[in-house]
Structures are given as C-alpha cells and as structure tokens.
C-alpha positions in Angstrom: -84.4 157.7 -23.8 -83.5 154.3 -22.3 -80.2 152.6 -23.2 -79.9 148.9 -22.6 -76.7 146.8 -22.9 -77.9 143.3 -23.5 -81.2 141.5 -23.5 -81.2 141.2 -19.7 -81.5 145.0 -19.4 -84.9 145.1 -21.1 -87.5 145.8 -18.4 -89.8 143.0 -17.3 -93.2 143.3 -18.8 -92.0 145.2 -21.8 -94.9 145.4 -24.3 -95.2 145.7 -28.0 -92.7 147.9 -29.8 -91.6 149.2 -33.2 -88.1 147.9 -33.9 -85.3 148.6 -36.3 -82.0 146.7 -36.3 -78.5 147.6 -37.7 -75.0 148.8 -36.9 -76.2 152.4 -37.6 -72.6 153.6 -37.5 -72.7 157.4 -38.1 -76.5 157.6 -38.0 -76.3 159.1 -41.5 -79.2 160.5 -43.5 -80.2 157.0 -44.8 -80.2 155.7 -41.2 -82.2 158.8 -40.2 -84.8 158.0 -42.7 -85.3 154.5 -41.4 -85.1 155.5 -37.7 -87.4 158.5 -38.3 -90.0 156.2 -39.9 -89.8 153.9 -36.9 -90.4 156.8 -34.5 -93.2 158.1 -36.7 -95.0 154.7 -36.8 -94.4 154.1 -33.0 -96.2 157.4 -32.2 -99.0 156.6 -34.6 -99.5 153.2 -32.9 -98.9 154.4 -29.3 -96.0 152.1 -28.6 -92.3 152.7 -28.0 -89.6 152.7 -30.7 -86.5 150.6 -30.2 -83.2 150.7 -32.2 -81.1 147.5 -31.9 -77.4 147.7 -32.6 -74.2 145.7 -31.9 -70.9 146.0 -30.0 -68.3 145.3 -31.2 -69.0 145.6 -34.9 -70.0 142.2 -36.2 -67.1 142.0 -38.7 -64.6 142.1 -35.9 -66.1 138.9 -34.5 -66.7 137.1 -37.7 -63.4 138.2 -39.3 -61.0 139.4 -36.5 -58.8 142.3 -37.6 -61.3 143.7 -40.1 -63.1 146.2 -37.7 -64.1 149.1 -40.0 -63.2 152.7 -39.0 -66.0 154.0 -36.8 -67.9 157.1 -37.7 -69.4 157.4 -34.2 -68.9 155.6 -30.9 -72.0 154.1 -29.3 -72.6 156.9 -26.8 -72.6 159.3 -29.8 -75.0 157.1 -31.7 -77.3 157.0 -28.7 -77.3 160.9 -28.5 -78.2 161.1 -32.2 -80.9 158.5 -31.8 -82.3 160.4 -28.9 -82.4 163.6 -31.0 -84.5 161.6 -33.6 -87.0 160.7 -30.9 -86.1 157.1 -30.3 -87.5 155.7 -27.0 -84.8 153.0 -26.4 -81.5 151.8 -27.8 -80.5 148.1 -27.3 -76.8 147.5 -27.7 -76.3 143.8 -28.1 -72.9 142.3 -27.2 -71.9 140.6 -30.5 -70.0 137.4 -29.5 -68.9 134.4 -31.4 -71.9 132.4 -30.0 -74.3 135.2 -30.9 -72.9 135.3 -34.5 -73.9 131.6 -34.8 -77.6 132.1 -34.2 -79.6 131.0 -37.2 -81.9 133.8 -38.7 -85.0 132.3 -37.1 -83.3 131.9 -33.7 -82.1 135.5 -33.8 -85.7 136.7 -34.5 -87.2 134.7 -31.7 -84.5 135.6 -29.2 -84.5 139.3 -29.8 -87.6 140.5 -31.7 -90.2 138.0 -30.3 -89.3 137.0 -26.8 -87.8 140.2 -25.6 -89.0 143.2 -27.6 -92.4 141.8 -28.7 -92.1 143.5 -32.0 -95.3 144.7 -33.6 -93.5 146.2 -36.7 -89.9 145.9 -37.9 -88.6 148.7 -40.2 -85.4 148.1 -42.3 -83.5 149.1 -45.3 -83.6 146.9 -48.4 -80.1 145.4 -47.8 -80.7 144.3 -44.2 -79.1 141.0 -43.3 -79.2 139.0 -40.1 -78.4 135.6 -38.5 -75.5 133.2 -39.0 -73.4 134.1 -42.1 -75.9 136.9 -42.8 -78.2 134.3 -44.2 -81.4 136.3 -43.4 -82.8 139.1 -45.6 -85.9 141.3 -45.6 -87.9 138.6 -47.5 -87.1 136.0 -44.7 -87.8 138.7 -42.1 -91.2 139.2 -43.5 -91.9 135.5 -43.9 -91.0 135.0 -40.2 -93.2 137.9 -39.3 -96.2 136.0 -40.5 -95.3 133.2 -38.1 -94.4 135.4 -35.1 -97.1 138.1 -35.5 -95.1 141.2 -36.6 -95.2 143.2 -39.8 -92.2 144.4 -41.9 -91.8 147.7 -43.7 -88.8 148.3 -46.0 -87.5 151.8 -46.5 -85.4 152.7 -49.6 -82.4 154.8 -48.8 -81.9 158.3 -50.2 -79.4 158.6 -53.0 -76.5 160.9 -52.5 -75.4 163.6 -54.9 -72.0 164.5 -56.3 -70.1 163.2 -53.3 -71.2 159.7 -53.8 -71.7 159.7 -57.6 -75.3 158.5 -57.1 -74.6 155.7 -54.6 -77.1 155.1 -51.8 -76.2 156.8 -48.5 -74.0 154.3 -46.6 -71.5 154.1 -43.8 -69.0 152.5 -46.2 -69.2 155.4 -48.6 -68.9 157.9 -45.8 -65.7 156.2 -44.5 -64.3 156.3 -48.0 -64.9 160.0 -48.3 -63.3 160.7 -44.9 -60.3 158.6 -45.7 -59.5 160.8 -48.7 -60.2 164.0 -46.8 -63.5 164.8 -48.4 -65.1 165.9 -45.1 -67.6 168.1 -46.9 -68.8 165.1 -49.0 -69.0 163.0 -45.8 -71.1 165.8 -44.1 -73.5 165.6 -47.1 -74.2 162.0 -46.2 -74.1 162.4 -42.4 -76.3 165.5 -42.4 -73.6 167.2 -40.1 -69.8 167.4 -40.0 -67.9 164.3 -39.1 -66.8 164.1 -35.5 -63.9 162.4 -33.7 -63.6 162.3 -29.9 -60.9 161.5 -27.3 -58.9 162.6 -24.4 -56.5 165.6 -24.6 -53.0 164.4 -23.9 -49.6 166.1 -23.8 -47.7 166.2 -27.0 -44.4 167.9 -28.0 -46.0 171.3 -27.3 -44.5 172.8 -30.4 -47.8 174.5 -31.3 -47.7 176.4 -27.9 -44.1 177.4 -28.7 -45.1 178.7 -32.1 -48.1 180.7 -30.7 -50.8 178.2 -31.7 -51.4 175.9 -28.7 -53.3 172.8 -29.8 -55.3 170.1 -28.1 -53.6 166.8 -28.9 -56.5 164.4 -29.1 -56.0 160.7 -28.3 -58.8 159.4 -30.4 -61.0 156.5 -29.5 -60.1 153.0 -30.9 -61.0 152.4 -34.6 -62.0 156.0 -35.1 -62.4 157.1 -38.8 -59.8 159.8 -39.0 -59.6 162.1 -42.1 -56.7 162.0 -44.5 -53.6 164.0 -43.5 -54.0 167.7 -43.9 -55.4 170.9 -42.3 -59.1 171.4 -41.8 -61.5 174.0 -40.5 -64.0 172.9 -37.8 -64.8 173.1 -34.2 -63.3 171.9 -30.9 -65.9 171.2 -28.2 -64.8 171.0 -24.6 -66.9 171.4 -21.5 -69.9 171.9 -23.6 -68.4 174.9 -25.5 -67.9 174.7 -29.3 -65.0 176.8 -30.4 -64.0 177.6 -34.0 -60.8 175.6 -34.7 -58.0 175.0 -37.2 -57.3 171.2 -37.1 -54.1 169.4 -38.1 -54.1 165.7 -39.0 -50.8 163.9 -39.7 -47.3 163.0 -38.4 -46.0 166.6 -38.2 -43.5 166.3 -41.1 -41.9 169.7 -40.3 -40.4 168.1 -37.2 -39.9 164.6 -38.6 -42.7 163.1 -36.6 -43.7 159.5 -37.0 -46.9 159.2 -35.0 -50.2 160.3 -36.6 -52.1 162.7 -34.5 -55.2 164.9 -34.5 -54.5 168.4 -33.1 -57.0 171.2 -32.8 -56.2 174.9 -32.3 -59.2 176.8 -30.8 -58.9 180.0 -32.8 -57.9 183.1 -30.7 -58.0 180.9 -27.5 -54.6 180.7 -25.9 -55.8 180.4 -22.3 -57.3 177.0 -22.4 -56.3 174.1 -20.1 -57.7 171.0 -21.7 -55.4 168.2 -20.6 -57.3 165.2 -19.4 -60.6 166.4 -20.8 -62.8 164.4 -23.2 -63.3 166.6 -26.2 -64.9 166.4 -29.7 -63.5 167.7 -33.0 -65.9 168.4 -35.9 -64.4 168.5 -39.4 -66.1 171.2 -41.5 -63.9 171.7 -44.5 -60.5 170.7 -46.0 -58.0 173.6 -46.1 -54.8 172.1 -47.5 -52.6 169.0 -47.5 -49.9 168.3 -45.0 -46.6 169.8 -46.1 -43.0 170.2 -44.9 -41.8 173.8 -45.3 -38.3 175.1 -46.0 -38.2 176.8 -42.6 -40.1 177.4 -39.4 -40.8 180.9 -40.6 -42.4 179.6 -43.7 -44.5 177.2 -41.5 -45.6 180.2 -39.4 -46.8 182.0 -42.5 -48.7 179.0 -43.6 -50.2 178.5 -40.1 -51.4 182.1 -40.0 -53.0 181.5 -43.4 -54.6 178.3 -42.2 -56.2 180.0 -39.3 -57.5 182.9 -41.4 -58.9 180.5 -44.0 -60.5 178.3 -41.3 -62.0 181.4 -39.7 -63.5 182.4 -43.1 -64.9 178.9 -43.8 -66.5 178.6 -40.4 -68.1 182.1 -40.6 -69.4 181.3 -44.1 -70.9 178.0 -42.8 -72.5 179.9 -39.9 -74.1 182.4 -42.3 -75.4 179.7 -44.5 -76.9 177.7 -41.6 -77.9 180.5 -39.3 -75.6 179.3 -36.6 -72.0 179.3 -35.7 -72.0 175.5 -35.1 -74.1 172.7 -36.5 -71.9 169.8 -35.6 -73.6 168.7 -32.4 
C-alpha cells in the first residue's frame, strides 16, 4: 500500500480512482464498511482505492485546544487500511489555509485535479470545506459537474454498548473514557490499543515482583479510565498476555497518570526505549488504595489471575490467543 503525505506525493500520471474521505480515527466497524465498499468497487472497476485523511485532526486547527483523544495514530490507521485492501492512503496536512477552502475548491483541489476520482464513497454525515459547509448532497451535485459519482453508505448500528447509536469515533471515545473497553471493542472490531515508548518509572512493580512496562503514550491518546485491565503487551512483534494498570498509583501517593503493563509470567524482559503497544481486552477492577502493601500484593495476584482467565477465555472464543493486531 502506498502512503502519501500531501498532494505533492501523489505520483505523476495518477489515473482514475475510487476515493473516500474522513478522519477515520480508529478505523471502527462503520469505517470498515465504507472503506470495504470502496475497495470492493475499486476492484470491480479495475482502478485503485484511495483513503484521504487529515493531520492534525481538523478540530485542532479550527478550534485550537479541542483535539479529541485519538483512537489510533496515523501509522496504525494505515496498517488497518492496508489490512482492508486499500491501495493508497493520502494524509493531508490540515492547516489554517486548507481549512478555508470552499467546498467546491476542496473538491477540485483534491478529488478532481489530483486523485481523478471516478467514484466517491462516504457515510451520510460526511461534511467538507470551509466551516463544514459541504455535505453529501453537495458532493453529488459537484460530481455531476466534475465527472464523478457518489455512493452513500449507512453505518451499522451498535448494540448494547451504544444504546442503538450509529458506530462512531465519538461514541468509542466516550466508552473508553469510562473504562468500557469491551463496549469500545464491539465498535472497533478489536480491542482498543495505545502505543508509546517504555520509559523508566519508580520501578515499584519490579520491587513487588511484578515488573511493568511504563508506557509514555503518544500525544492525545485515548486512555481508558483509571483501573486494572486484562489485555496484551506487544513488543518486538511478540504479543504477551498482560495485566494493565492505568492511574496515578494512589498506593504510593502518585500524581502522574500512567499506563503500566505487566507481561504475565515474564520477569526477564528488558523493554526500556522500545516502542510497544498495549491492547485493552477487559476491565478487571477500579483503582484503589489498600490498607497495606501486603493487601496490595494480594490484590495484584488476584488481578493477574483474573487477567489470565479473561485472556484465555477470549482466546477460546476467538480461536486465538490474541486478536488485537
């Protein structure tokens, strides 16, 4: 799959293509439906499929300081798009000047002049151009002028986790913020992942017999509510069952919120400086302050055992020990 950062990266002589545009944060099941349809139609028509997305998130440019928590960084979105069969991802730098393009200017600059769109596939709520003035009706109207067609795909509707709301990144962020990682996984189609570099912490986990990877997460990452979770820690391509702690470590009067993952039964790991991924499978318990360190150790042993059981049950249900990648 090709990945372009800016219109200037598009190869000279690029022909007709099937295009879909959006932030696509998380590449959730609603996104997968739209992107999958674009890939399907591209193969039918014998032309490449292209996903257009933006960096940074448009809201940060239009309303500075309002950047939403990110469900997936751009390199992760590209990986997920590649898995769906997309031929190219175009990441457009979203600047103040770019945000001021009128809807028709945006269409000409991106879809017509550069990508030579033959068909554009979007969800019903797609908006584009200055002040999000463009909608799917205008997109279709401009298509009659600029020789492309438009197909609108309705999003799936979620189950209990979203109370019947359409699958959306906003809903997913809300579920993650309250610790409902299982509800978020229902929308994403996989466990929620955070990534970052392993840095040195207070090393209390090592002293207590549970050495953890202290993950310095990427900026704006959507981090689950404080608590203990079962999941996986992936390092050097190896996914290891893990018990994950999110919070300020109230037992030792911590103030900085961290994500720490203990790879179950692995006390020999040296992960400092590595880029790792943490996948959140299930909520185990809230973050507590215990009466003593001994009580904490009892709880930690129970957390590990509970995490082990949840991960094993997930593996049996899905025919694999890890479905987070």
